[in-house]
C-alpha positions as CSV (number, residue, x, y, z in Angstrom):
1,M,20.0,-75.8,-102.1
2,K,23.3,-74.0,-101.6
3,H,25.1,-73.4,-98.3
4,I,27.4,-70.4,-97.8
5,I,30.4,-71.3,-95.7
6,G,31.3,-68.3,-93.7
7,G,28.1,-66.5,-94.6
8,K,24.9,-65.8,-92.7
9,P,21.7,-67.8,-93.7
10,A,18.7,-65.9,-94.8
11,A,15.6,-65.9,-92.5
12,G,12.3,-66.6,-94.1
13,R,11.8,-65.0,-97.5
14,T,14.0,-61.9,-96.7
15,P,16.9,-61.4,-99.1
16,P,20.1,-63.0,-97.9
17,E,22.7,-60.8,-96.2
18,A,26.0,-60.3,-98.0
19,P,28.0,-63.3,-97.1
20,A,31.0,-62.5,-94.8
21,A,34.5,-63.7,-95.0
22,R,36.0,-65.1,-91.8
23,I,39.5,-65.0,-90.3
24,V,40.9,-68.2,-88.9
25,E,44.0,-68.2,-86.6
26,V,46.4,-71.1,-87.3
27,D,46.8,-73.3,-84.2
28,A,49.9,-75.3,-83.1
29,E,48.5,-78.5,-84.6
30,S,48.5,-77.0,-88.1
31,A,52.1,-75.6,-87.9
32,G,54.0,-76.2,-91.1
33,Q,51.0,-77.3,-93.1
34,R,50.7,-76.2,-96.7
35,L,48.1,-73.5,-97.2
36,D,46.1,-75.5,-99.7
37,N,45.8,-78.5,-97.3
38,F,44.9,-76.1,-94.5
39,L,42.1,-74.7,-96.6
40,I,40.8,-78.1,-97.7
41,R,40.5,-79.0,-94.0
42,H,38.6,-75.8,-93.1
43,L,36.4,-75.5,-96.2
44,K,34.7,-78.8,-95.9
45,G,33.0,-79.9,-99.2
46,V,34.6,-77.2,-101.3
47,P,36.0,-78.7,-104.5
48,K,39.8,-78.7,-104.6
49,T,39.7,-76.8,-108.0
50,H,37.8,-74.0,-106.3
51,V,40.2,-73.9,-103.4
52,Y,43.1,-73.3,-105.8
53,R,41.0,-70.7,-107.7
54,I,40.3,-68.5,-104.6
55,I,44.0,-68.7,-103.7
56,R,45.1,-67.6,-107.2
57,S,42.5,-64.8,-107.2
58,G,43.8,-63.3,-104.0
59,E,40.5,-63.9,-102.1
60,V,42.5,-66.0,-99.6
61,R,44.9,-63.9,-97.6
62,L,47.7,-64.9,-95.3
63,N,48.4,-62.2,-92.6
64,K,46.6,-59.7,-94.9
65,G,48.7,-60.5,-97.9
66,R,48.3,-62.4,-101.1
67,T,49.8,-65.9,-100.9
68,S,50.4,-69.2,-102.8
69,A,49.1,-72.7,-102.4
70,D,52.4,-74.1,-101.2
71,A,53.0,-71.4,-98.5
72,R,53.5,-73.0,-95.1
73,V,51.3,-71.7,-92.2
74,A,52.7,-71.1,-88.8
75,P,51.0,-70.8,-85.3
76,G,49.4,-67.4,-84.9
77,D,49.1,-66.7,-88.7
78,L,45.7,-65.2,-89.7
79,V,44.1,-66.8,-92.8
80,R,41.2,-65.0,-94.5
81,L,38.6,-67.5,-95.8
82,P,36.2,-66.0,-98.3
83,P,32.6,-67.2,-98.4
84,V,32.1,-70.1,-100.8
85,R,29.1,-72.0,-101.9
86,V,28.6,-75.7,-101.9
87,S,25.6,-77.9,-102.6
88,D,23.8,-80.0,-100.0
89,K,25.0,-83.1,-101.7
90,V,28.7,-82.1,-101.5
91,L,28.3,-80.9,-97.9
92,D,26.7,-84.1,-96.8
93,K,29.5,-86.1,-98.4
94,A,32.1,-83.9,-96.6
95,E,30.5,-84.4,-93.2
96,R,30.4,-88.2,-93.5
97,P,33.4,-89.5,-91.5
98,A,36.0,-91.6,-93.2
99,P,35.7,-95.4,-92.6
100,A,38.0,-96.6,-89.8
101,R,40.9,-98.5,-91.0
102,E,44.2,-99.8,-89.6
103,F,47.2,-100.5,-91.9
104,P,50.1,-103.0,-91.7
105,I,52.5,-101.7,-89.0
106,L,56.3,-101.9,-89.4
107,L,57.0,-100.0,-86.1
108,E,55.0,-98.4,-83.4
109,D,55.8,-96.8,-80.1
110,E,54.6,-93.8,-78.1
111,H,56.1,-91.3,-80.6
112,L,55.4,-92.6,-84.1
113,I,53.8,-95.2,-86.3
114,A,55.5,-96.6,-89.4
115,I,52.9,-98.2,-91.7
116,D,53.2,-100.1,-95.0
117,K,50.8,-98.0,-97.2
118,P,49.0,-100.0,-99.9
119,A,48.9,-98.5,-103.5
120,G,45.7,-96.8,-104.4
121,T,45.2,-95.2,-101.0
122,A,45.8,-91.5,-100.7
123,V,47.7,-90.3,-97.6
124,H,45.1,-87.6,-97.0
125,G,41.8,-86.3,-98.4
126,G,41.8,-84.0,-101.4
127,S,42.8,-84.6,-105.1
128,G,39.4,-86.0,-105.8
129,V,39.2,-88.3,-102.7
130,S,37.3,-87.4,-99.6
131,F,39.7,-89.2,-97.2
132,G,43.0,-90.9,-97.0
133,V,45.3,-92.8,-94.6
134,I,45.4,-90.2,-91.9
135,E,41.6,-89.7,-91.8
136,Q,41.0,-93.4,-91.7
137,L,43.6,-93.9,-89.0
138,R,42.1,-91.2,-86.8
139,Q,38.7,-92.9,-87.1
140,A,40.2,-96.2,-86.1
141,R,41.9,-94.7,-83.1
142,P,39.5,-92.2,-81.6
143,Q,41.4,-92.2,-78.3
144,A,44.6,-90.9,-80.0
145,R,45.0,-87.2,-79.2
146,F,47.5,-86.5,-82.0
147,L,48.1,-88.2,-85.3
148,E,49.8,-86.3,-88.1
149,L,51.5,-87.3,-91.4
150,V,55.3,-86.7,-91.2
151,H,55.7,-86.9,-95.0
152,R,53.7,-87.9,-98.1
153,L,53.6,-90.7,-100.7
154,D,51.8,-90.5,-104.0
155,R,48.5,-92.3,-104.0
156,E,49.7,-95.0,-106.3
157,T,53.0,-95.5,-104.5
158,S,53.1,-98.2,-101.8
159,G,55.5,-98.6,-98.9
160,I,56.8,-96.9,-95.8
161,L,54.8,-93.9,-94.4
162,L,55.5,-92.3,-91.0
163,V,52.8,-90.9,-88.8
164,A,53.7,-88.9,-85.7
165,K,51.8,-89.5,-82.4
166,K,53.3,-86.3,-80.7
167,R,53.9,-82.8,-81.9
168,S,57.5,-83.0,-80.7
169,A,58.0,-86.2,-82.8
170,L,56.4,-84.5,-85.9
171,T,58.7,-81.5,-85.7
172,H,61.8,-83.6,-85.1
173,L,61.1,-85.9,-88.0
174,Q,60.0,-83.2,-90.4
175,D,63.2,-81.3,-89.6
176,Q,65.2,-84.5,-90.7
177,F,63.2,-84.7,-93.9
178,R,63.8,-81.0,-94.7
179,G,67.5,-81.2,-93.7
180,R,68.0,-84.3,-96.0
181,E,69.1,-86.3,-93.0
182,T,66.9,-89.3,-93.9
183,G,67.7,-92.1,-96.3
184,K,64.8,-92.8,-98.7
185,T,65.1,-95.6,-101.2
186,Y,62.4,-96.8,-103.5
187,L,62.1,-99.8,-105.8
188,A,61.0,-98.8,-109.3
189,L,60.5,-100.9,-112.5
190,V,61.2,-98.9,-115.6
191,T,61.1,-99.5,-119.3
192,G,64.3,-100.4,-121.1
193,H,67.8,-101.3,-119.9
194,W,69.0,-98.6,-117.5
195,P,72.7,-97.9,-118.2
196,A,74.8,-99.1,-115.3
197,N,77.0,-96.0,-115.4
198,K,74.0,-93.6,-115.1
199,K,74.0,-93.3,-111.3
200,V,73.1,-89.7,-110.6
201,I,70.4,-87.5,-112.0
202,D,71.0,-83.9,-110.9
203,T,68.3,-82.0,-112.9
204,P,66.1,-79.1,-111.6
205,L,62.4,-79.6,-111.4
206,H,59.7,-77.1,-112.1
207,K,56.3,-77.6,-110.4
208,Y,53.1,-76.1,-111.9
209,L,49.3,-76.5,-111.6
210,Q,47.0,-77.6,-114.3
211,E,43.7,-75.8,-114.8
212,D,42.0,-78.5,-112.7
213,G,44.3,-77.9,-109.8
214,E,46.3,-81.0,-110.3
215,R,50.0,-80.7,-109.6
216,R,52.4,-81.5,-112.4
217,V,56.2,-81.4,-112.6
218,R,58.7,-81.1,-115.5
219,V,62.5,-81.0,-115.8
220,T,63.9,-77.6,-116.4
221,T,67.2,-75.8,-116.7
222,P,69.5,-74.5,-114.0
223,D,68.7,-70.9,-114.9
224,D,65.0,-71.3,-114.4
225,P,64.2,-69.1,-111.4
226,D,61.3,-71.4,-110.4
227,G,63.4,-74.6,-110.8
228,M,64.3,-76.6,-107.6
229,R,67.5,-78.5,-107.5
230,S,66.7,-82.2,-107.4
231,V,69.1,-85.1,-107.0
232,T,68.3,-88.8,-107.5
233,L,70.7,-91.7,-107.2
234,V,70.0,-94.9,-109.2
235,K,71.3,-98.4,-108.8
236,V,70.3,-101.3,-111.1
237,R,69.0,-104.3,-109.0
238,S,68.1,-106.5,-111.9
239,Q,67.2,-106.6,-115.6
240,L,64.0,-108.1,-117.1
241,A,64.2,-109.7,-120.5
242,P,61.7,-108.6,-123.2
243,R,58.5,-110.6,-123.4
244,P,57.7,-110.3,-127.1
245,L,54.6,-112.6,-127.0
246,Q,53.1,-110.2,-124.5
247,G,54.3,-107.1,-126.3
248,L,56.5,-106.1,-123.4
249,P,60.0,-104.6,-123.8
250,A,63.1,-105.2,-121.6
251,M,62.8,-103.5,-118.2
252,S,65.0,-102.7,-115.3
253,L,64.3,-103.0,-111.6
254,L,66.0,-100.0,-109.9
255,E,66.9,-99.0,-106.3
256,V,66.3,-95.2,-106.4
257,T,67.5,-93.0,-103.5
258,I,66.3,-89.4,-103.4
259,K,68.5,-86.8,-101.8
260,T,65.8,-84.1,-102.3
261,G,62.1,-84.7,-101.7
262,R,60.4,-82.9,-104.6
263,T,56.9,-83.6,-105.8
264,H,56.9,-86.5,-108.3
265,Q,60.7,-86.4,-108.3
266,I,61.4,-90.0,-109.1
267,R,58.7,-90.3,-111.7
268,V,59.8,-87.2,-113.6
269,H,63.5,-87.8,-113.3
270,L,63.3,-91.4,-114.6
271,S,60.9,-90.5,-117.4
272,S,63.1,-87.6,-118.4
273,Q,65.9,-90.1,-119.0
274,G,63.7,-92.1,-121.4
275,H,62.9,-94.8,-118.8
276,P,59.4,-94.1,-117.4
277,I,58.1,-96.1,-114.5
278,A,55.9,-99.0,-115.5
279,G,52.2,-98.2,-114.9
280,D,52.8,-94.4,-114.3
281,D,49.6,-92.8,-115.5
282,K,51.0,-89.2,-115.4
283,Y,54.5,-89.4,-116.8
284,G,54.6,-92.9,-118.3
285,D,54.2,-94.8,-121.6
286,F,50.4,-95.0,-121.8
287,D,50.3,-97.6,-124.6
288,L,52.7,-99.8,-122.7
289,N,50.6,-99.3,-119.5
290,R,47.6,-100.9,-121.3
291,R,49.7,-103.9,-122.2
292,L,51.1,-104.2,-118.7
293,Q,47.5,-104.2,-117.3
294,K,46.7,-107.2,-119.4
295,Q,49.7,-108.9,-117.9
296,G,48.5,-108.3,-114.4
297,L,50.3,-105.0,-113.5
298,K,47.4,-102.8,-112.7
299,R,49.3,-100.1,-110.8
300,M,52.4,-98.0,-110.9
301,F,55.5,-100.0,-110.0
302,L,57.0,-97.6,-107.4
303,H,57.4,-98.8,-103.8
304,A,59.0,-96.9,-100.8
305,W,61.2,-99.8,-99.8
306,R,63.7,-98.5,-97.2
307,L,63.7,-95.5,-94.8
308,Q,66.5,-94.5,-92.5
309,F,66.0,-91.8,-89.9
310,D,66.9,-90.9,-86.3
311,H,64.3,-91.8,-83.7
312,P,62.7,-88.5,-82.5
313,A,63.2,-89.3,-78.8
314,S,66.2,-91.6,-78.5
315,S,68.1,-90.3,-81.6
316,E,68.9,-94.0,-82.4
317,R,69.4,-94.5,-86.1
318,L,66.7,-96.7,-87.5
319,E,66.3,-98.5,-90.8
320,L,62.9,-99.8,-91.8
321,R,62.1,-101.9,-94.8
322,A,58.8,-102.8,-96.5
323,E,59.2,-105.6,-98.9
324,L,57.5,-105.5,-102.3
325,P,53.7,-106.2,-102.1
326,P,52.3,-109.4,-103.6
327,E,51.0,-107.8,-106.8
328,L,54.5,-106.5,-107.7
329,T,56.4,-109.7,-106.8
330,A,53.8,-111.6,-108.8
331,F,54.6,-109.5,-111.9
332,L,58.3,-110.0,-111.4
333,S,57.9,-113.8,-110.9
334,D,56.4,-114.1,-114.4
335,D,59.8,-113.1,-115.8
336,P,62.3,-116.0,-116.2
337,A,65.0,-113.9,-114.7
338,H,63.0,-113.7,-111.4
339,A,61.5,-117.1,-111.4
Protein backbone atom coordinates (compact mmCIF):
# COMPACT_ATOMS: atom_id res chain seq x y z
CA MET A 1 0.00 0.00 0.00
CA LYS A 2 1.14 3.55 -0.75
CA HIS A 3 0.61 6.61 1.39
CA ILE A 4 0.34 10.08 -0.10
CA ILE A 5 1.99 12.68 2.08
CA GLY A 6 0.05 15.90 1.73
CA GLY A 7 -2.79 14.16 -0.12
CA LYS A 8 -6.27 13.02 0.92
CA PRO A 9 -6.93 9.30 1.40
CA ALA A 10 -9.66 7.71 -0.66
CA ALA A 11 -12.82 6.54 1.09
CA GLY A 12 -14.03 3.02 0.34
CA ARG A 13 -13.73 2.12 -3.34
CA THR A 14 -14.23 5.64 -4.70
CA PRO A 15 -11.41 6.94 -6.87
CA PRO A 16 -8.83 8.88 -4.87
CA GLU A 17 -8.97 12.64 -5.03
CA ALA A 18 -6.08 14.41 -6.70
CA PRO A 19 -3.42 14.71 -4.02
CA ALA A 20 -2.84 18.23 -2.82
CA ALA A 21 0.39 20.06 -2.15
CA ARG A 22 0.77 21.75 1.20
CA ILE A 23 2.43 24.94 2.33
CA VAL A 24 4.63 24.86 5.43
CA GLU A 25 5.71 28.04 7.17
CA VAL A 26 9.29 27.96 8.49
CA ASP A 27 9.40 28.43 12.26
CA ALA A 28 12.17 30.01 14.34
CA GLU A 29 13.59 26.61 15.25
CA SER A 30 14.35 25.87 11.59
CA ALA A 31 16.01 29.23 10.85
CA GLY A 32 19.19 28.86 8.84
CA GLN A 33 18.59 25.21 7.97
CA ARG A 34 19.38 23.98 4.47
CA LEU A 35 16.29 23.38 2.37
CA ASP A 36 17.15 19.72 1.70
CA ASN A 37 17.46 19.02 5.43
CA PHE A 38 14.23 20.94 6.12
CA LEU A 39 12.41 18.76 3.58
CA ILE A 40 13.88 15.53 4.90
CA ARG A 41 12.50 16.43 8.32
CA HIS A 42 9.02 17.22 6.99
CA LEU A 43 8.73 14.46 4.37
CA LYS A 44 9.20 11.51 6.70
CA GLY A 45 10.08 8.32 4.88
CA VAL A 46 10.71 9.93 1.50
CA PRO A 47 14.03 8.71 0.03
CA LYS A 48 16.68 11.39 -0.12
CA THR A 49 17.11 10.83 -3.86
CA HIS A 50 13.44 11.75 -4.37
CA VAL A 51 13.79 14.85 -2.20
CA TYR A 52 16.57 16.11 -4.47
CA ARG A 53 14.53 15.20 -7.55
CA ILE A 54 11.49 17.28 -6.53
CA ILE A 55 13.75 20.24 -5.71
CA ARG A 56 15.46 20.06 -9.12
CA SER A 57 12.13 19.66 -10.94
CA GLY A 58 10.73 22.83 -9.36
CA GLU A 59 7.94 21.01 -7.50
CA VAL A 60 9.32 22.42 -4.26
CA ARG A 61 8.93 26.18 -4.05
CA LEU A 62 10.42 28.63 -1.58
CA ASN A 63 8.26 31.76 -1.28
CA LYS A 64 6.62 30.81 -4.61
CA GLY A 65 9.92 30.64 -6.47
CA ARG A 66 12.18 27.84 -7.69
CA THR A 67 15.04 27.11 -5.33
CA SER A 68 18.04 24.88 -4.69
CA ALA A 69 18.92 22.17 -2.18
CA ASP A 70 21.47 24.35 -0.38
CA ALA A 71 19.20 27.38 0.03
CA ARG A 72 18.83 28.47 3.67
CA VAL A 73 15.34 28.88 5.07
CA ALA A 74 14.36 31.77 7.34
CA PRO A 75 11.47 32.25 9.81
CA GLY A 76 8.27 33.10 7.96
CA ASP A 77 9.41 31.57 4.65
CA LEU A 78 6.71 29.57 2.88
CA VAL A 79 7.79 26.20 1.50
CA ARG A 80 5.57 24.34 -0.96
CA LEU A 81 5.71 20.57 -0.38
CA PRO A 82 4.37 18.51 -3.28
CA PRO A 83 2.48 15.29 -2.56
CA VAL A 84 4.85 12.31 -2.57
CA ARG A 85 4.21 8.59 -2.26
CA VAL A 86 5.96 6.24 0.15
CA SER A 87 5.35 2.60 0.98
CA ASP A 88 4.03 1.33 4.32
CA LYS A 89 7.43 -0.24 4.98
CA VAL A 90 9.32 3.02 4.48
CA LEU A 91 6.76 4.99 6.47
CA ASP A 92 6.90 2.56 9.40
CA LYS A 93 10.67 2.81 9.44
CA ALA A 94 10.52 6.61 9.40
CA GLU A 95 8.10 6.70 12.32
CA ARG A 96 10.26 4.50 14.54
CA PRO A 97 12.16 6.74 16.92
CA ALA A 98 15.94 6.77 16.96
CA PRO A 99 17.50 4.76 19.79
CA ALA A 100 18.46 6.98 22.73
CA ARG A 101 22.21 7.46 23.02
CA GLU A 102 24.58 9.69 24.94
CA PHE A 103 28.06 10.49 23.63
CA PRO A 104 31.37 11.27 25.34
CA ILE A 105 31.14 14.86 26.58
CA LEU A 106 34.06 17.29 26.41
CA LEU A 107 32.12 20.28 27.78
CA GLU A 108 28.55 20.96 28.81
CA ASP A 109 26.75 23.89 30.38
CA GLU A 110 23.31 25.48 30.01
CA HIS A 111 24.18 26.85 26.57
CA LEU A 112 25.96 24.08 24.68
CA ILE A 113 27.28 20.53 24.60
CA ALA A 114 30.61 19.58 23.03
CA ILE A 115 30.73 15.87 22.27
CA ASP A 116 33.45 13.57 20.95
CA LYS A 117 31.64 12.01 17.99
CA PRO A 118 32.70 8.47 17.07
CA ALA A 119 33.44 7.57 13.45
CA GLY A 120 30.67 5.79 11.59
CA THR A 121 27.90 7.85 13.19
CA ALA A 122 26.15 10.46 11.07
CA VAL A 123 25.44 13.81 12.70
CA HIS A 124 21.80 13.68 11.51
CA GLY A 125 19.42 11.45 9.59
CA GLY A 126 19.61 11.35 5.79
CA SER A 127 22.25 10.11 3.33
CA GLY A 128 20.94 6.56 3.68
CA VAL A 129 20.67 6.60 7.48
CA SER A 130 17.44 7.14 9.36
CA PHE A 131 19.00 8.86 12.37
CA GLY A 132 22.20 10.41 13.61
CA VAL A 133 23.76 12.05 16.65
CA ILE A 134 21.14 14.77 17.04
CA GLU A 135 18.15 12.42 16.84
CA GLN A 136 19.74 10.00 19.31
CA LEU A 137 20.65 12.79 21.70
CA ARG A 138 17.09 14.14 21.63
CA GLN A 139 15.75 10.69 22.46
CA ALA A 140 18.22 10.38 25.34
CA ARG A 141 17.18 13.79 26.69
CA PRO A 142 13.41 14.05 26.26
CA GLN A 143 13.30 16.89 28.79
CA ALA A 144 15.57 19.09 26.65
CA ARG A 145 13.50 21.80 25.00
CA PHE A 146 16.11 22.69 22.40
CA LEU A 147 18.96 20.68 20.90
CA GLU A 148 20.38 21.67 17.50
CA LEU A 149 23.60 20.96 15.64
CA VAL A 150 25.89 23.97 15.40
CA HIS A 151 27.94 22.50 12.55
CA ARG A 152 28.58 19.16 10.84
CA LEU A 153 31.17 16.45 10.59
CA ASP A 154 31.26 13.79 7.90
CA ARG A 155 29.93 10.44 9.03
CA GLU A 156 33.37 8.79 8.99
CA THR A 157 35.10 11.71 10.72
CA SER A 158 35.45 11.50 14.50
CA GLY A 159 36.01 14.29 16.99
CA ILE A 160 34.58 17.52 18.35
CA LEU A 161 30.97 18.34 17.53
CA LEU A 162 29.01 21.23 19.07
CA VAL A 163 25.31 21.05 19.93
CA ALA A 164 23.41 24.17 21.06
CA LYS A 165 20.95 24.00 23.95
CA LYS A 166 19.49 27.46 23.29
CA ARG A 167 18.58 29.30 20.09
CA SER A 168 20.68 32.29 21.15
CA ALA A 169 23.71 29.98 21.52
CA LEU A 170 23.03 28.38 18.14
CA THR A 171 22.89 31.75 16.37
CA HIS A 172 25.98 33.09 18.14
CA LEU A 173 28.07 30.00 17.42
CA GLN A 174 26.95 29.64 13.80
CA ASP A 175 27.81 33.31 13.22
CA GLN A 176 31.33 32.51 14.41
CA PHE A 177 31.61 29.55 12.05
CA ARG A 178 30.32 31.60 9.11
CA GLY A 179 32.56 34.53 10.01
CA ARG A 180 35.63 32.28 10.19
CA GLU A 181 36.16 33.26 13.82
CA THR A 182 36.61 29.68 15.01
CA GLY A 183 39.82 27.68 14.93
CA LYS A 184 39.26 24.17 13.51
CA THR A 185 42.20 21.77 13.38
CA TYR A 186 42.02 18.13 12.33
CA LEU A 187 44.49 15.26 12.43
CA ALA A 188 44.76 13.43 9.11
CA LEU A 189 46.95 10.55 8.00
CA VAL A 190 47.79 10.80 4.31
CA THR A 191 49.76 8.68 1.86
CA GLY A 192 53.31 9.68 1.00
CA HIS A 193 55.72 12.19 2.53
CA TRP A 194 53.98 15.54 2.69
CA PRO A 195 56.48 18.27 1.70
CA ALA A 196 57.28 20.41 4.75
CA ASN A 197 57.20 23.60 2.65
CA LYS A 198 53.64 22.92 1.43
CA LYS A 199 51.79 24.80 4.16
CA VAL A 200 48.87 26.45 2.38
CA ILE A 201 46.32 25.08 -0.10
CA ASP A 202 44.28 27.92 -1.60
CA THR A 203 42.26 26.22 -4.33
CA PRO A 204 38.56 26.79 -5.11
CA LEU A 205 36.16 23.90 -4.70
CA HIS A 206 33.12 23.08 -6.81
CA LYS A 207 30.26 21.16 -5.21
CA TYR A 208 27.91 19.03 -7.27
CA LEU A 209 25.32 16.28 -6.85
CA GLN A 210 25.54 12.80 -8.29
CA GLU A 211 22.45 11.18 -9.76
CA ASP A 212 21.75 9.42 -6.45
CA GLY A 213 21.73 12.74 -4.57
CA GLU A 214 25.13 12.20 -2.96
CA ARG A 215 27.24 15.31 -2.66
CA ARG A 216 30.67 15.35 -4.26
CA VAL A 217 33.32 18.04 -4.51
CA ARG A 218 36.21 18.68 -6.88
CA VAL A 219 38.93 21.29 -7.16
CA THR A 220 38.34 23.91 -9.80
CA THR A 221 39.84 27.09 -11.22
CA PRO A 222 39.49 30.66 -9.91
CA ASP A 223 37.39 31.62 -12.95
CA ASP A 224 34.75 28.95 -12.22
CA PRO A 225 31.58 30.94 -11.36
CA ASP A 226 30.43 28.08 -9.10
CA GLY A 227 33.81 27.69 -7.40
CA MET A 228 34.09 28.60 -3.72
CA ARG A 229 37.39 29.90 -2.39
CA SER A 230 38.76 27.34 0.06
CA VAL A 231 41.84 27.69 2.25
CA THR A 232 43.52 24.86 4.14
CA LEU A 233 46.67 25.13 6.30
CA VAL A 234 48.88 22.05 6.72
CA LYS A 235 51.55 21.24 9.29
CA VAL A 236 53.44 17.94 9.39
CA ARG A 237 53.24 16.35 12.84
CA SER A 238 55.19 13.17 12.04
CA GLN A 239 56.18 10.83 9.24
CA LEU A 240 55.51 7.09 9.09
CA ALA A 241 58.03 4.83 7.39
CA PRO A 242 56.92 2.44 4.64
CA ARG A 243 55.82 -1.03 5.74
CA PRO A 244 56.81 -3.10 2.68
CA LEU A 245 55.83 -6.43 4.24
CA GLN A 246 52.27 -5.13 4.61
CA GLY A 247 52.31 -3.36 1.26
CA LEU A 248 51.98 0.05 2.89
CA PRO A 249 53.76 3.19 1.62
CA ALA A 250 55.28 5.99 3.66
CA MET A 251 52.61 8.16 5.26
CA SER A 252 52.37 11.54 6.98
CA LEU A 253 50.37 12.54 10.05
CA LEU A 254 49.19 16.11 9.49
CA GLU A 255 47.63 18.88 11.56
CA VAL A 256 45.14 20.44 9.15
CA THR A 257 43.49 23.77 9.94
CA ILE A 258 40.64 24.92 7.74
CA LYS A 259 40.05 28.65 7.28
CA THR A 260 36.88 27.98 5.26
CA GLY A 261 34.31 25.30 6.00
CA ARG A 262 33.45 23.76 2.64
CA THR A 263 31.91 20.33 2.18
CA HIS A 264 34.66 17.64 2.11
CA GLN A 265 37.25 20.44 2.01
CA ILE A 266 40.10 18.61 3.75
CA ARG A 267 39.50 15.36 1.90
CA VAL A 268 39.46 16.97 -1.54
CA HIS A 269 42.29 19.44 -0.91
CA LEU A 270 44.68 16.77 0.38
CA SER A 271 43.76 14.31 -2.36
CA SER A 272 44.22 16.99 -5.03
CA GLN A 273 47.84 17.34 -3.88
CA GLY A 274 48.48 13.63 -4.46
CA HIS A 275 48.21 12.74 -0.76
CA PRO A 276 44.72 11.30 -0.12
CA ILE A 277 43.58 10.52 3.41
CA ALA A 278 44.09 6.91 4.47
CA GLY A 279 40.77 5.06 4.39
CA ASP A 280 38.84 7.75 2.48
CA ASP A 281 36.18 5.86 0.52
CA LYS A 282 35.21 8.81 -1.70
CA TYR A 283 38.43 10.57 -2.67
CA GLY A 284 41.10 8.11 -1.55
CA ASP A 285 43.29 5.33 -2.93
CA PHE A 286 40.87 2.40 -2.97
CA ASP A 287 43.50 -0.32 -3.48
CA LEU A 288 45.52 1.04 -0.57
CA ASN A 289 42.37 1.25 1.56
CA ARG A 290 41.89 -2.50 1.17
CA ARG A 291 45.43 -3.14 2.38
CA LEU A 292 44.96 -0.72 5.28
CA GLN A 293 41.83 -2.59 6.35
CA LYS A 294 43.84 -5.80 6.59
CA GLN A 295 46.26 -3.96 8.90
CA GLY A 296 43.46 -2.83 11.19
CA LEU A 297 42.56 0.62 9.80
CA LYS A 298 38.90 0.09 9.00
CA ARG A 299 37.87 3.77 8.81
CA MET A 300 39.01 7.08 7.38
CA PHE A 301 41.89 8.60 9.36
CA LEU A 302 40.40 12.07 9.87
CA HIS A 303 39.71 13.40 13.35
CA ALA A 304 38.41 16.81 14.51
CA TRP A 305 41.10 17.30 17.14
CA ARG A 306 40.97 20.92 18.27
CA LEU A 307 38.28 23.60 18.23
CA GLN A 308 38.62 27.20 19.35
CA PHE A 309 35.62 29.50 19.71
CA ASP A 310 34.11 32.23 21.89
CA HIS A 311 31.57 31.02 24.44
CA PRO A 312 28.14 32.21 23.26
CA ALA A 313 27.23 33.74 26.65
CA SER A 314 30.47 34.79 28.35
CA SER A 315 32.51 35.48 25.17
CA GLU A 316 35.43 33.68 26.82
CA ARG A 317 37.77 32.15 24.27
CA LEU A 318 37.67 28.38 24.66
CA GLU A 319 39.91 25.66 23.26
CA LEU A 320 38.65 22.09 23.25
CA ARG A 321 40.67 19.02 22.31
CA ALA A 322 39.58 15.47 21.57
CA GLU A 323 42.51 13.09 21.49
CA LEU A 324 42.77 10.43 18.81
CA PRO A 325 40.41 7.49 19.40
CA PRO A 326 41.89 4.06 20.22
CA GLU A 327 41.51 2.58 16.74
CA LEU A 328 43.64 5.38 15.26
CA THR A 329 46.30 5.39 17.97
CA ALA A 330 46.51 1.59 17.64
CA PHE A 331 47.28 1.90 13.93
CA LEU A 332 49.98 4.51 14.60
CA SER A 333 51.50 2.43 17.40
CA ASP A 334 52.18 -0.37 14.93
CA ASP A 335 54.68 1.93 13.22
CA PRO A 336 58.19 1.92 14.71
CA ALA A 337 58.32 5.72 14.61
CA HIS A 338 55.29 5.88 16.92
CA ALA A 339 56.07 2.89 19.15
